[in-house]
N, C-alpha and C positions, 0 to 999 in steps of 0.2 A: 503494499499500499505505500510507503515511502518512497520507494522505486517512483512507483507510479506518481505521485503529488511530485514529486523534482524532475520525472521527464513532463508534466505537464506544465509546470512553472516555466521550466526551461523554453519549450514549444510556445506558451505565451507569451513570454519576451522576446524571444524571436519574431514572430508576428507581428508584436507592438512594436519593435523595431523596422521590421519591414514597411507598418503601416506609416511610422512616423517620419521617419526617413527623408530628406527631398530626394526626387531621383534627378538626373541633369535634364530630364524634359522640361523640368519644374522651374530650373534655374534658369535655362536660356530659350531665347525664340529668334525669329527672323524677320528681316524687312526686304521687301522688293517695290520697284515702282520705277518711274520713266522720268526722261527729261525731255522736252521737246521745245524747239524753237516758238517762239510769239513774234510772227512778221514774218515779214519774207526772208527767208534766208539769204544771204549774198551766193552769186554765183561765183565760184573762181575758174580762174584759168589754169588749163595746165603748165606745171612749173618748165616740162619739156615737152616741142610739140612733136606727135607721131611723125618721121619721116623728116625731121629738123637736121640737116646734113652738117650745119656748124655746133652742133651742140657733143658737150664733152662726150666721147666714147659711142657716137651716135649709133652706130652698126648696135648696140648691146642697149643704150640709153635711148632711144630712140625709135626703136622697132615697134614700141606699142605706144608711145607717148607715156608721160610722166602725170600723174592728176598731183592736185593740191590737195592734202590727206588732211591739210590744217585744216578742213571745218566737215564731217561729211552730216550730212543732214538727210534723212529718208523722205522722198518726195511723197511718199503714201502714206506717213502718218508722223511729218514732221520731227520723227527723233533723233536726236543727236549722239552721235557715238563719241566715245574715246572721252569721257568724261569721268573724270576721279573721282569715288567717295571714298571718304577715310577717316576715320581716327585718327588724330591726333598722335595720341600716346596710347600704348595697353594698358585695357584694364586693368582692375588689381585680379578680377578672375578671368580665366579664358576656358572655352569647353575644350576638357581634357581628348577630344576627337580631333579638335584642331589644331594643337598644340604645334603639332610638326607638320610639315607641305607634305602632301601626298607625291609630288611631284620634285625633284631633286635639282631639275633644270630650268629656266626658263629660256626659249630659243628664237632670238631675231635672226630670221633670214633675210637675206639681199637679194631681191628678186625683180629684175628689171630697171636697177638705179633706185630702188625704194627698201625701205624696211617694212618687213611683215613679220609680226602686228606691228601698226604703228602707235600704239600704247600698250603698256601691259605692266603688271601688279610683281615685283620683286620680293620675296621676303628675307631674311637675312639669313635662313637657313636654307639658301638653293643658290646655284651657281647663274650667271647669265651667261650662253652658250651663244656667240655668234657667227653665221655660216654663213656661204654663200653659194648661190646656183647661177649665178650670172658669169661670164667670161672674162669679166675686166677684172680689174685688183679693185680693192674699193679699201678706206682708212676709215678705222672705227675709233673716234675721238670718244669720250665720255664727260659730261661735265657735271660729275657728282661733286658734293659738297664735304659728306660726310664719309667717301668712300673717296681711296685714293683715285685721282683720273688716269685712264689709258689712255694711249695712243698709239696705235700699232696697224700696220697693214694687215688686211683679211687678204689673200691670193684668191685669185680667179678659181672659181667650180670648186673653191674648198668649203666639200660638203661637212667634215670634219668638225671645222672651223676654233675657235679659242672661246677657252670657258674662265671666266671674271666671277671669283666669289664674291661679294657683296654683303660686309661684317658689319657695318653701320646702318640704322636709317636714316635713313632724309627726309627733312623738315616738308617737302614739298616733289612733286614729280621734276627729274633731271632730265636734258634734253642728251640724244644720241644724235653724232654729226657725221658726215662725213667731207675730210677736207678735199678729197679729189674731185667729189660731185656736191658741189657745196649746198644743191638744192635738198639733200637727203638728211632725214630729219625723223626719229623716234625719241618716244618719250616714256622712261619707265620710272616709278615708284619703289621705292626700297622700302618695305616695312618690317618690323621685328614682331607682328603679329598677326591675325588672320582677316583682320576686319578693315578689307578695302576692296572695290572693285571699281572696274571701268564699264562704262554703259558701252552694250552691243551694238549692233547695225540699226536696232530699231531705237534705243537709247534708253534701252531698259539695262537692269542691274538686280542683285538678289545678295544680300551678305547673309550668312545665315550662324548659329550659336552664340548668338550674341546676348553678352550678359541682359537680365531683365531690368526695365528701367530707363531712364531717358539719359538720350547720349547726344553728345552735340557733334556733326560732322565735317567735314570740310569738303567743299566742292569745287573742281579744279576741273581749267579746259585750257588747251593749249594757248588759245589765243586769247579770250581776256584775263588771264589769270585766274587766281578767285574768281568763281560762280557766288558762294557763299564759303563765309571763314565760319559762320555755326549755325549749319543748318540742324536743328534739333527735331530727333524722332525718339516718341516713345515705344519700347520695344515692351512686347508683351510677353510673359512665359510661357513655354508650351506651343506658340503660337506665330503663324507667317504675320507681320502685319502690310496689307498693300498700304502706299502712301502714295495720295492723289497726285497725279501729273506735274512736274514743275514745270513751269514756263521759264523759260530762258529769254530776256530780248536780244532781237536779232540782231539791233545796234550794239550790242554790247561782244554779240561772238564775231561782231565784223570787224573788232579792234584788234590785229593782229600784232603779236610781239615780234621781235626782232630772234 
């Protein structure tokens, strides 16, 4: 009888603990949304026109032409691509399943004298690998502040490429350029946490595993820089909060930085 009582007590204690202990799903939530242009988006001329014999390395760079990727707006829904949404600092609590990056590298390829992708998030436990499918050499020049700047030649058709470690977070997205083809530019944001995203071709994004409560995000785009310095969103535990579409004035997006 005493043995049964002890077993019952132990079982009851275990059930009580299982019932009262918070689960990770109850601690974290997600947000999703879309950034759209408010007004008529400016139409940008190609950086290199197709067939322009005067262009640098024209056989490759002018074979298809090079569009201006500094502003990409979806004509069908007004979505603005390549907007960064991120927490400036890591919160005190991070979803355990997101503490380590699933992918150990982020790859920037050189295709048709463009960087692909044009914008990307890099975490401090990842490396950035630069590769090339172009039949011409490129120069990789990073303009980082927290990490050592890199400046090296990437040979033609180097599909293996060169990997660079990014050990420090950056306060804002940093440019990557090519000194050989000065129109080439990409942007990367280095963070030491998983709470950052870049909008897709529809201007949409999703950030998962956020601690419940209000968070203040920075919103940044290549042309104007900061779209919002303090964009506040409330995260509901165990749920995905869909934020109403955020309108970005077309005039603001037209302000192109160097």
